[in-house]
C-alpha positions as CSV (number, residue, x, y, z in Angstrom):
1,M,-8.5,-65.9,-80.7
2,G,-9.8,-69.7,-81.5
3,L,-9.8,-72.6,-83.7
4,S,-12.4,-70.7,-85.8
5,A,-9.9,-67.7,-86.8
6,P,-9.2,-66.8,-90.2
7,G,-5.6,-67.3,-90.3
8,A,-6.9,-70.9,-89.7
9,L,-7.3,-70.9,-93.6
10,I,-3.6,-70.0,-94.2
11,Y,-1.0,-72.6,-94.6
12,S,2.4,-71.1,-93.3
13,P,4.3,-74.3,-91.7
14,A,6.3,-73.5,-88.6
15,P,8.2,-76.9,-87.7
16,L,8.9,-75.8,-84.3
17,G,5.6,-74.1,-84.1
18,L,3.9,-71.0,-84.9
19,L,5.7,-68.3,-82.5
20,D,2.2,-67.2,-80.8
21,A,1.7,-70.5,-79.5
22,R,5.2,-71.4,-78.0
23,A,4.9,-68.0,-76.6
24,A,1.7,-69.0,-74.9
25,I,3.0,-72.2,-73.4
26,A,6.5,-70.2,-72.3
27,A,3.9,-67.6,-70.5
28,D,2.2,-70.9,-69.0
29,Y,5.5,-71.7,-67.5
30,T,6.1,-68.3,-66.2
31,R,2.6,-69.0,-64.0
32,R,4.7,-72.2,-61.9
33,G,7.9,-70.2,-61.7
34,L,10.0,-71.2,-64.6
35,R,11.4,-69.4,-67.1
36,I,11.3,-71.1,-70.4
37,G,11.8,-69.2,-73.1
38,A,9.5,-69.4,-76.5
39,D,12.5,-70.2,-78.7
40,R,13.2,-73.2,-76.4
41,I,9.8,-74.9,-76.8
42,V,9.1,-77.2,-79.9
43,L,5.0,-77.9,-80.9
44,T,4.2,-81.3,-81.3
45,A,0.5,-83.1,-81.7
46,S,0.8,-84.8,-78.2
47,T,2.8,-86.2,-75.4
48,S,3.0,-89.3,-77.1
49,E,4.2,-87.9,-80.2
50,A,6.8,-85.8,-78.2
51,Y,8.1,-89.3,-77.0
52,S,8.3,-90.3,-80.5
53,I,10.6,-87.3,-81.4
54,L,12.7,-87.3,-78.6
55,F,13.2,-91.0,-79.5
56,K,13.8,-90.1,-83.3
57,L,16.3,-87.0,-81.9
58,L,18.5,-89.5,-79.3
59,C,18.4,-92.7,-80.0
60,E,19.4,-95.3,-82.8
61,P,16.5,-97.6,-83.8
62,G,17.7,-101.1,-82.9
63,H,20.6,-100.0,-80.7
64,S,19.5,-97.7,-78.1
65,N,18.1,-98.0,-75.2
66,V,16.5,-96.0,-72.7
67,L,15.1,-96.5,-69.2
68,T,11.8,-96.3,-67.9
69,P,10.1,-96.1,-64.4
70,V,8.3,-98.7,-63.0
71,P,5.4,-98.3,-61.9
72,S,4.0,-96.1,-64.5
73,Y,1.9,-95.8,-67.4
74,P,2.1,-99.2,-69.5
75,L,2.3,-96.6,-72.4
76,F,5.9,-96.6,-72.6
77,D,5.9,-100.3,-73.8
78,H,4.3,-99.6,-77.3
79,L,6.2,-96.3,-77.9
80,T,9.7,-97.6,-77.4
81,R,8.7,-100.7,-79.6
82,L,7.4,-98.5,-82.1
83,D,10.4,-96.7,-82.4
84,G,12.5,-99.7,-82.3
85,V,14.3,-98.2,-78.9
86,V,15.2,-101.2,-76.5
87,Q,13.1,-100.0,-73.3
88,K,15.1,-101.0,-69.9
89,R,13.1,-100.4,-66.6
90,Y,14.6,-98.8,-63.4
91,P,12.0,-99.1,-60.2
92,L,10.9,-96.7,-57.7
93,E,10.7,-97.7,-54.2
94,F,8.3,-97.0,-51.2
95,H,9.6,-96.1,-47.8
96,G,7.5,-93.4,-46.6
97,A,7.7,-92.0,-50.0
98,W,8.6,-93.0,-53.2
99,T,11.5,-92.7,-54.7
100,V,14.3,-94.1,-57.7
101,D,16.1,-97.1,-56.7
102,L,19.3,-95.6,-57.7
103,E,21.4,-99.3,-57.4
104,A,18.7,-100.6,-59.6
105,L,19.0,-97.7,-62.3
106,D,22.8,-97.9,-62.2
107,R,22.5,-101.8,-63.1
108,A,20.0,-101.0,-65.8
109,W,22.1,-98.0,-67.2
110,T,24.7,-99.5,-70.4
111,P,27.0,-97.7,-73.1
112,E,23.9,-97.2,-75.3
113,T,21.5,-95.4,-72.6
114,R,20.4,-92.4,-74.1
115,A,17.6,-91.1,-72.2
116,V,15.8,-91.6,-68.5
117,L,12.4,-91.2,-68.3
118,A,10.8,-89.7,-65.3
119,V,7.3,-89.0,-64.6
120,S,6.3,-86.1,-62.2
121,P,3.6,-86.9,-61.1
122,N,3.6,-90.5,-61.7
123,N,1.0,-92.2,-62.8
124,P,-0.5,-94.3,-60.9
125,T,1.7,-93.7,-57.8
126,G,1.0,-89.8,-57.7
127,S,4.6,-89.1,-56.5
128,V,6.7,-86.4,-57.6
129,V,10.6,-86.4,-58.3
130,G,11.8,-85.1,-55.0
131,A,15.6,-83.0,-54.9
132,A,17.7,-85.9,-54.2
133,D,16.4,-87.6,-56.9
134,A,16.3,-84.5,-59.6
135,D,19.8,-84.0,-58.3
136,E,20.9,-88.1,-59.1
137,L,19.0,-88.3,-62.4
138,T,20.3,-84.6,-64.0
139,S,24.3,-85.5,-62.5
140,R,23.8,-89.2,-63.8
141,C,22.7,-87.7,-67.4
142,A,25.4,-84.4,-67.6
143,A,28.1,-87.6,-66.7
144,R,27.1,-89.9,-69.0
145,G,25.7,-87.9,-71.8
146,A,22.1,-89.1,-71.7
147,A,19.0,-86.9,-71.4
148,L,16.4,-86.9,-69.0
149,I,12.8,-86.7,-70.4
150,L,10.7,-85.6,-67.7
151,D,7.0,-86.0,-68.3
152,E,5.0,-83.0,-66.5
153,V,1.4,-83.8,-68.3
154,F,-0.2,-83.8,-64.6
155,A,1.9,-81.1,-63.2
156,D,-1.3,-79.2,-62.2
157,Y,-2.9,-81.7,-60.5
158,P,-1.6,-81.2,-56.9
159,L,-3.9,-82.8,-54.3
160,S,-2.6,-80.2,-51.6
161,R,0.0,-77.9,-51.6
162,P,1.8,-77.0,-55.0
163,F,4.5,-78.9,-56.2
164,S,8.1,-77.2,-55.6
165,E,10.5,-77.7,-58.5
166,P,13.8,-79.0,-57.6
167,A,16.8,-76.7,-58.1
168,A,18.5,-79.6,-60.2
169,F,15.5,-79.1,-62.7
170,A,15.7,-75.4,-62.6
171,A,19.0,-75.4,-63.7
172,P,19.9,-78.7,-65.2
173,A,23.3,-80.2,-65.9
174,C,22.3,-81.9,-69.0
175,L,19.7,-81.8,-71.6
176,L,15.9,-82.0,-70.1
177,C,12.9,-82.3,-71.9
178,R,10.0,-81.2,-70.5
179,L,6.9,-82.7,-72.1
180,G,3.2,-80.9,-71.5
181,G,0.4,-80.6,-73.5
182,L,-3.5,-79.4,-73.5
183,S,-5.3,-83.1,-73.0
184,K,-4.2,-82.5,-69.4
185,S,-3.6,-79.5,-68.3
186,I,-7.0,-78.2,-69.4
187,G,-8.8,-81.6,-69.8
188,L,-9.2,-81.6,-73.8
189,P,-7.6,-84.6,-75.3
190,Q,-9.4,-83.9,-78.4
191,V,-7.9,-80.6,-79.3
192,K,-4.5,-82.7,-79.8
193,L,-1.3,-80.0,-79.1
194,G,1.3,-81.1,-76.8
195,W,5.0,-79.8,-77.0
196,I,8.6,-80.2,-75.4
197,A,10.3,-77.5,-73.4
198,L,14.3,-77.9,-73.6
199,E,16.8,-77.0,-71.1
200,G,20.3,-77.4,-69.5
201,P,23.5,-76.0,-71.2
202,D,23.1,-73.9,-74.1
203,D,25.4,-75.9,-76.3
204,L,23.1,-79.0,-76.1
205,V,19.9,-77.1,-76.4
206,A,20.7,-75.3,-79.5
207,E,21.7,-78.9,-81.3
208,A,18.5,-80.2,-79.8
209,I,16.5,-77.6,-81.4
210,D,18.9,-77.6,-84.9
211,R,17.8,-80.9,-84.8
212,L,14.3,-81.1,-83.6
213,E,13.0,-78.7,-86.3
214,L,14.4,-81.1,-89.0
215,V,12.4,-83.9,-87.8
216,N,9.1,-82.0,-87.1
217,D,9.5,-80.6,-90.8
218,T,9.6,-84.2,-92.0
219,Y,6.1,-84.6,-90.3
220,L,4.3,-80.6,-89.8
221,S,1.6,-83.0,-87.7
222,V,0.6,-80.0,-85.7
223,S,-2.8,-77.9,-86.9
224,T,-2.5,-74.6,-87.6
225,P,-6.2,-74.0,-86.4
226,V,-5.3,-75.6,-82.5
227,Q,-1.8,-73.5,-82.7
228,L,-3.7,-70.1,-83.0
229,A,-6.1,-71.0,-80.4
230,A,-3.2,-72.1,-77.8
231,R,-3.3,-68.9,-75.9
232,S,-7.0,-68.3,-75.7
233,L,-6.8,-72.0,-74.2
234,L,-4.2,-71.6,-71.7
235,D,-5.6,-68.3,-70.7
236,G,-8.8,-70.0,-69.6
237,G,-10.8,-70.7,-72.6
238,G,-10.5,-74.4,-71.5
239,D,-12.0,-74.6,-68.5
240,R,-14.9,-72.5,-69.6
241,A,-15.7,-75.0,-72.3
242,H,-15.1,-77.7,-69.7
243,P,-15.0,-78.8,-66.4
244,D,-12.1,-78.2,-63.9
245,P,-10.5,-81.4,-64.2
246,R,-7.6,-80.5,-61.5
247,S,-10.8,-79.2,-58.8
248,A,-12.6,-82.3,-60.1
249,A,-9.4,-84.6,-59.0
250,R,-9.1,-83.2,-55.7
251,Q,-12.7,-83.6,-55.0
252,R,-12.6,-87.7,-56.2
253,H,-9.2,-87.5,-53.9
254,G,-11.3,-86.5,-50.9
255,A,-14.0,-88.6,-51.1
256,A,-11.0,-91.5,-51.2
257,R,-9.2,-90.1,-48.5
258,D,-12.4,-89.5,-46.4
259,C,-13.6,-93.5,-47.0
260,G,-10.2,-94.9,-45.9
261,R,-6.9,-95.4,-46.9
262,L,-5.1,-94.2,-50.4
263,E,-2.7,-97.1,-50.2
264,W,-1.9,-99.7,-47.9
265,R,-0.6,-103.1,-47.4
266,H,-3.4,-105.7,-47.2
267,G,-2.8,-107.6,-43.8
268,P,-1.5,-106.4,-40.8
269,P,-0.5,-104.2,-40.6
270,R,-2.7,-101.9,-42.6
271,R,-0.6,-99.2,-42.9
272,R,-1.4,-95.6,-45.0
273,R,0.4,-94.4,-47.8
274,M,-0.4,-91.0,-49.0
275,V,0.0,-89.9,-52.6
276,R,0.8,-86.1,-53.4
277,G,-0.6,-85.8,-57.0
278,G,-2.1,-87.8,-60.0
279,P,-5.0,-88.9,-61.7
280,R,-5.2,-92.0,-59.6
281,A,-4.9,-93.4,-56.3
282,G,-4.1,-97.1,-55.8
283,H,-5.3,-99.5,-53.0
284,A,-3.1,-102.3,-52.5
285,I,-5.4,-105.2,-52.5
286,E,-5.6,-109.0,-54.2
287,E,-6.3,-109.6,-57.6
288,A,-9.2,-111.7,-56.9
289,L,-11.0,-108.7,-55.3
290,V,-10.8,-106.9,-58.8
291,T,-13.2,-109.8,-60.1
292,E,-15.2,-109.4,-57.3
293,L,-15.8,-105.6,-57.4
294,V,-16.9,-105.6,-61.0
295,E,-18.9,-109.3,-60.4
296,R,-21.1,-108.4,-56.9
297,D,-20.6,-104.2,-56.7
298,A,-20.4,-103.0,-60.7
299,V,-17.2,-101.1,-59.7
300,A,-14.4,-101.1,-62.2
301,V,-10.7,-100.9,-61.3
302,H,-7.5,-102.1,-62.6
303,P,-5.1,-104.2,-60.7
304,G,-1.6,-103.1,-59.8
305,Y,0.6,-105.5,-62.5
306,F,-1.3,-103.5,-65.4
307,F,1.0,-100.8,-64.3
308,D,3.9,-103.0,-63.3
309,F,3.9,-102.8,-59.7
310,A,6.2,-104.7,-58.6
311,H,3.4,-107.8,-56.8
312,E,-0.1,-107.8,-57.1
313,A,-1.0,-106.1,-53.8
314,F,-2.4,-102.8,-55.4
315,L,-5.8,-101.9,-56.7
316,V,-5.6,-98.7,-58.9
317,V,-8.8,-96.2,-59.1
318,S,-9.9,-93.7,-61.7
319,L,-10.6,-90.2,-60.0
320,L,-12.2,-89.0,-63.3
321,P,-16.1,-90.0,-62.2
322,E,-18.8,-87.6,-60.9
323,P,-17.7,-87.0,-57.1
324,G,-21.2,-88.9,-56.4
325,V,-20.6,-91.7,-58.4
326,F,-16.5,-91.8,-57.0
327,A,-17.4,-91.9,-53.5
328,R,-19.9,-94.7,-53.3
329,G,-17.7,-96.7,-55.2
330,A,-14.9,-95.6,-53.0
331,Q,-16.8,-96.6,-50.3
332,M,-17.5,-100.0,-52.1
333,V,-14.1,-100.8,-52.3
334,Q,-13.5,-99.8,-49.0
335,D,-16.2,-102.2,-47.5
336,R,-14.4,-105.4,-49.5
337,I,-11.2,-104.3,-48.4
338,D,-12.6,-104.2,-44.9
339,A,-14.4,-108.0,-45.2
340,A,-11.4,-109.8,-46.8
C-alpha cells in the first residue's frame, strides 16, 4: 500500500499511530533480532520530534536536565533549548575504542536529571554502545529514576559486521526509549516518519504509553498517507525508489580506508583509529587545514569542534558523495595531511 492509497483520504486519527504502521516497524525490529510489540511503538513525524515528545513526557521545563554525549551531533543544543530543558554533557573518551567516561557522567548527574541520551552508532565517531557501557547506563538510570533515550537512526549502517545487541538493552532495568526513522533507515528524509519503541519494566512502559497518547493526541503530527505506506517502504519500497544509502556509506568508508587513516592523532605517532558505523568518519587535523582544503582543493569538510570534540584535532568528512567523487576528495585530504 503506497502514498496514493484510497485510505489516505480518510481522516481517522490515532494518537499513537495506525496499528499497521506500528506493526510494520515491530516487524523491522524483528529483522534486527529484537522483539518489540506494536503496542509499545509510538509514531512521530521525525526523530527530532520524538526527542521533543520525550522531553515533554519526562521533563519539567526550566527545571529538569538531560545528559547528552560529546562528541555528538549539535542538534541536541537546539532540541533541549526549544523545550526548555537544561542540557548537561558527558564525554565519550577514546582508549582504542570510544567509551563513556562514567566518572564524568556521574559528576554531571543531578537530582533533576530525567534522561540520559545515547547515540549508537554515534555521529560523528561511528562508535556503538558496548556491553559494559550499556550495563552501566541502564543500571544508573534504573537506580536514579531516569530514562535512557537510545538514538539508533544509523543502526542499519554497519561498516563491517552487524552490530551486536548488548544484553542490558535487550532486557533493560530502566525505561528505554529507542528512536528510529525512515530518514536514515531507507534514505528518505522527505517522507517524515519516525518512531519511539519503549522497553523496560511493564509498569514504566504502561505509564509512558498512557501519557504519550495524550501528548501525541494534542499534536497529531504524523500524516495518514505515510503511515499507510510504512509497510511497503520498510519492506523494500524505499530501496527501489532510492539508491541504498547503507551500501553507499560502506563504499565511501572503503575508499577512505584505502587512501589512509580514518582517525588519527596529528603528528607522530600517527595512530590509526577505526570506526564501526555511522555516516561520517573523522581525520584528526588542525583547523587551518579545513580552510586550506576548501580554498585550494574545493574539498568541503567540517572541523571537529562543530561536533564538540574536546580539541581542534579532528576533521569530519561526509560519506554521502558519489564513490568516485568521494575517493578523489579523500585522497586530497590525505595528501594535505601527509604534507602538513
